[in-house]
N, C-alpha and C positions, 0 to 999 in steps of 0.2 A: 298432415304429416303422419308417419307411421307411429305406432305405439312405441314408447321408449323401452328398449331391451332391459331386462332385469340386471344383466351384468354391467350395463352402463350406469344404472342407478346405484349399484353397489360401489362402482368406481367413484361416482360423484360423492358418495357419503364418506369416502376415505380421506377427502381433503379437509384440512382444518379451516380454510377460509369459506365464507358463505358463497355457495354456488347454486345456480339454477339452470335448467334447460328450458329454452323458449322456442315457440314456433314463430313464424313470420307475422303472426297477428298479435304479438305481445302477450301471449297466453303462456303461463307457467305449466310445463309438462312434468317437471320433477324438481325437487329441492332437497338439498342435503341437510343434515342435522344442524350444522352451523348456521345455515340460513334461517331455519325454523327458530333457533334460539335468538338470533339477532333481531328478527322481526316479531318475536314474541307473541304470536297469535295462536289461539287454541282452535281456530277455525281451519277448515280444509284449505290448503294452499294450492294444490294442484288444480289447474283449470282457471285460476284467477289471473288477473292482469298484473304484470310487473309494476306498472306505474301506479296501480291502486295501492299496493303494499308499500312501495318505497317512497312515493311522493304524495300519497293521498289525493291523487288527481282522479278525475273522471274521464280523462283522455290521455293519449300518449304524450310524453314530455315534449316531443318535437312540435306538437300542436299547441303547446303552452309556451312556446318561445324559447325552448332549450335545445341544446344539441343532444340527440338521442343516439346512443351507441349502437342500438339494434338497427336503426334506420341506416346509420353509417356503414355497418357491417353488411347489411343487405345490398346496399348500393355498390359497395366496392368489392365485396367478396373477400375482404381482408379483415384482420382484427382491428377493432376500433376502441379507443380509450378516451374517456372524458371524466371530469370531476363534477360530481353532483352533490346536492344536499339531500340526504335521506332521513326519513323518520325511523330510527332504530330503537332498540330496547333502552338505549341511553339517552334518547331524545333526538334532536336534530344534530346530525354530524356530517362532516365533509367525508365523502366516500369516493374513492377512485373506482370507476366501473370499467371493467375490461370485457369486451364482447368478442368471442371467437367463433367463427362458423365451424360447425362440425360436419365433415363431408364423408360420404360413403366411398366404396372402392372405385366407383365410376367418376368421382370428383364432384358429385352433386351434393349441395348443402341439404342436410336433413334436419339439423337442429342448430340452435345458437346457444353456446355456453356463456353465461354471465358470471363473472367473479367480482366480488366486492372487497376492496381493501379500505378499511377505515383509516383515515389519514391521521397519523400520529406525528405532530410536528413540535412536540416538547417532550423531552426525556426526563426520567427520574422525578416525575411529579412536579416539574417546573411550570406550574400553571400561569405564572406571571409572564412567561414567554409565549403562551398560546396566542395565536392570531385570532381575532374575533370578527366575525362577519359572515353574512349569508347572501349578500346582494350579488347580482350577476357580474358586475365589474370586479368585485372582490374575489369571487370564485374563479374568474378567468385569470386573475393575477396569481391566485394560489395554485391553479392548475399548471401554469407555466413554471412556478417555483418547484412543484412536485416533479415535473418532467425533467428539469435540469439537475435536480438534487443528486440523482444517482450517477451523473456524469462528472467529468473533471473540467468541463468547459468553464471559462471565465464568465462571470455574470455581472452585468451592469444594471443597477437599480436606479430608475429615474423617477422623479416625482418632486412635488413641492415639499418644503420643509414641514416637518411635523406629521408626515404620513406614515411613519413607522418603518423606515428603511432598515434600521438596525435589527428590528424584530423580524423582518422578512429574511434578512441575511442569516440571523440565528436559526430561523426555521429551516432554511435550506441546509444549513450545517447539520441540524438535528435529524433531518431526513436523509442525510448522505452517509456513505460508508465510512466517512471520517468523524462520525458523531462522537465517538469515544475519545477523540483527541481534542486538543484545545481549540477554542474559538477566540481569536485575538482581534480586538477592534482598535483601529488607529484613526484618531481624529486628525485629518490632514490640514485643517485650517490653522494658519498661524505658524506653521513649521518653518524655521529658518534652515539654512543649508547645514549648519553644524548640528543643530538639534535633530534634523531629519536623519542624518547619518548615525548619530549616536543612539537615537531611539530605535531606528529600524535595524541597524547592523550590530549595535553594541560596540564595546571597545576593550582593549587589553589593558592590564595594569601598566601604568606609566606612559600610556599613549599620549597624554597631555597633562598639563598642570591640573591637579585635582583628581586625576584618575588613580585612586589609591587601591583599586582592585578591578578584577575583570567584571564587566557588565554584559549580561545576555541581552541581545536585541530582540525586538518583537518578531522579526522574521524567524529567529531561532526558537523563540517561545511558541510559535505557531507550528513547529515541525510536526508533520503528520496530520495537521488539522486544517483550519480555515483562517485566512488572513483577510480581514474586512477593512477596506480603505474607505472611510466615510468622508464625504465632500472632497472627492478626488479632483474635482474641478478647481479647487482652491490651491493646488500644488503649484508653486511658482515654476515658470518655464525652465529656469536653471536647474531645478531638481527633477524635472520630468525625465531627463535623460538617465539619471541614476536609477529611477524606478524601472524604466524600459530595459536597462541593462540587466537588472535583477530578473525581470520576467523573461527576457530572451535567453540569457545564459543559464539561469537557474542556479547561479553561484554568487557568493558575496564574500567579503572579508570584514572582520571586525576592524575598527579603527586601531591602527598600530599593529594589526595582525599581518602575517605573511602568507599563511596557508589559506587557500580558498575553501570555503565551506559550502556544502550542498544544501540548497533550499528545497524544502518539500512541503508545499502548502497548496490549498485550493483558494483561488483568488475571487473575492466578491468586492466590487467597488460600488459606490453610490454617489450621486450628486443631484442637486436641484438645478444645476446650470445646464444650458444647451451646449454640450461639448462640440457638436457638429458646427455650430455657429462660431464657437471659440476657435476651432480649427481654421475656419475661413478668415477669422480676424488675425490669426497668427499667434494667439495666446495659449494654444494647446497643441502639442505635437500630434501630427496626423498618424504617425506610426504607433504612438502610444494609444491613441483613440481606437485604432483598429485592433490593437492587442486587448483592450479592455472591453470593447463593444462586440464580443462574440455572441452573447445571448442577452439582449436587453429586455428588461421587464418594467413596464410602466405601473407605478402604484397610483391608484385612483385617489383623488382628493376626497375629503369627507363629504363635500357638497354633492359629489357624484355617487355617493353610496349612503344617502341620508336615511334610507330605510334600515340601515344597520345601527342608527343612533341609539334606539332603546337598548339593544344588546350591549353596545359599548358603554352606555351609561351604567347599566347594571354591573358590568365587569369592573369598571373603574371605581365605582362606589364600594364594591367589595374589597378592592385593594386599598383605597384611601381610608375606609372606615371599617376595618375587619371586626366582626362581632356585633356590629350595629345593623339594625334593619332599617336602612334609610331608603326612602322612596321619593319620587318626584310627583308633585301635584300635576294634574292634567295641564293646567295653564303653563306650568314651568316647562314641561316637555314640549308643548306647542311653541313656546318662545324659542327653544333650542332648535326645533325642526325648521323654523323660519330664518335661522341665522346662517350666514354664508361660511363661517369658520375658515377665514383666511389662514389661520394658524393650525388648521386641521386637528388631529387627535391630541396634539400637545396643548392646543388652545382649549379643547373640551376638558382635558384633565385639569387645567388651571381654573377654569370656570367652576368645576365641581369642587375642587379643593377650597376655593374661596367660599362657595356656598356652604360647605360643611363647617367652616369657621363661623359663619353668620347664623346658621340655624340652631335653635335651642331645643327643638323637638326632634322628631324622626321624619318629618316631611319637608322637603325643600320647596318653598313657595316662590312665586315670581319675584318678590322683593329680595330674595336671596340670590337671584341670578343676575350677575353683572356681565353684560356683553361689551362694555367699554364703548369706544367711539367707532368700532369697526362696522363696516357695511353689513346690513342684515336685511331681512325681508325678501329673500330670494324666492321666486316662484319656481314651479316645476320646470319651465322652459324659458328660453330667452325670447325677446320680442320677435314677432313674426316678420318675415322679410317684406320689403315694400312691394307694391303692385307695379308691374312694368308693362303689362299687356292685358287686353280684354280676352278672357277665356270663359268657357262654360263653367257653371257651378259644379257640375260633376267632375270636370278635370281639376278645378280648384280644390275640391274636397280630396281627391286622390293625392294631389301634390302636398296639400297641407298635412294629411295623415302620414305620408311618407316622411315629411320633414319632422313632424312631431315625434314619430317613432325613433328617428335618428338622434334627436336632441334632448328628449325627455330622460331625466336621470334615474327615474324609478322603474319598477317592473311593469309588465304589460297590464296587469290588473289595475295598478295605480293610474296608469295612463288612461285606461278605459273609464275609470271613475272620474278622472279629471275632465274627460271629454263628454261625460254624461251618457255613456252607452255601455252595453254589456261587453264583457271580455270576448264572448263568442262573436258578437257583431263586429267588434274592432278587428279581431283576427280575420274575419271574412273580408272586410273592407281592405285591410292591409294586403291580403293575398291577392285581391283583385288589382291592387295598385302595384303588385310585384315587390312588396316590402315586408313579407311575412317572416323573413329570416331574422 
C-alpha cells in the first residue's frame, strides 16, 4: 500500500480514542498519540503487527481462534466490530475494536482504520458491579451486552441460577444512554396479584384499608431508566396479562388512581426457565414471550468458563476480605478447578466465604474448602460418543478433533495441552477437518 499522507496522520492524531491505520497484512502504518499511551511502549510502533501489541500473539488473532475485525472488514468491505481482550497500559481489559475500510476516490480500499473503545461497564467507581472474566464464552456474552446496550430493545437474559444475571443487567444499564437514571430490580418470584399491582404500579391514598398515603410503584421509580424483571418465568399466568398490557400500552394506573401515567423505562428480563417450553405447555403467554425475547443473551455457567476461576476467586476474596492478602494454596485451586459448580458464581462465593471463616492465616488450604455433596471431578470434555461403524484412523481422528473442539470448555491452547500436541499442530489438524473456526 502507499505511504500514509501526512494530513491523514494529523487527522488520526486529533481523535481522543486510540486509533491506528493498518494494511491488509496486519501491519501498523500509523498510530495516534492515544494509541501510543494506551499500549505504553517506547519502541517504534509503525511497522509492527497489531496482534503483537494488543494480544501479545505471534500470529493474527483469527489464526488463534478469535474473530479478527481486520479479516472481517477485508472479506466484507464493510466496517466490522468485535470485542477482544487487549493488553493495555492498565493490564488486560475488554476492548471493543472497530475496523473501518478507508477508500480512495475510486472506491478502492487503501487502508484500514482501527478504533479501540475500552469497555466501561461500571460507573462512578462501582467496582463491585464490574463483570469479571476473559474466557471466550464470557467475552461473547459481554459483546452481545455491549451491542444491545445502546439500543432500546428488550433484553432477555437466560442462564442457570447463580450466573450473575442481575450483574449483566446492571452492566447493560451502565453502558446505555439511560445510565444516569435509576436501575430498578424486581424479584418476580412469589408475587401475588395484589402485591404485584401495588409493588409495580403503586397506589393512591385511601385506595384500600391501610393505604394511609400515596406509594410510588417500581415502574414509576424506574422512569427514564431500566426496569429489571428477575425470574420473569415465575410470574403466574394470571399476572402475565397485566405485564403485557404495561409493555404494549406503555401506560399504567396506580391502584385507586384515575389518570393514566406514562411509563418510560428500558426493559431487561431474566430467567433460568425454558420460556419456549413453558409456552408450549401453556404456562407462559406466547405474546408476552415474544415481547420479552427481542434480544436473548445466554449467560455461560461457570463450568463452561472455568479458565476465569482464578480471576473470579481473586475478585471475590478482595470483596469478602477487604484489606487482607488472602491467597489459595495450589491444591485448593486445583480442587476448585475440578468442581462442577452447579450453583455457579453464587456457589463459589459461598465456598470462599466459608473458607475465610475457617482459615486462621492468609492461605486457604484444601481442608478449608468445603464442596458439600455436590457433583465434582468434571473433566474438560464429556465422554466420547460410541462407535457405530468401522472407519479409517485418519477419519476417526478428524471426527474426534472436530467433536473435541466443539465440546471442550477451555480455550484452544488448553485443548492442545489436553490432547498432547502443540497449538499450531491442533490448528492445522482442525483446519484440515474443516473445524478451525
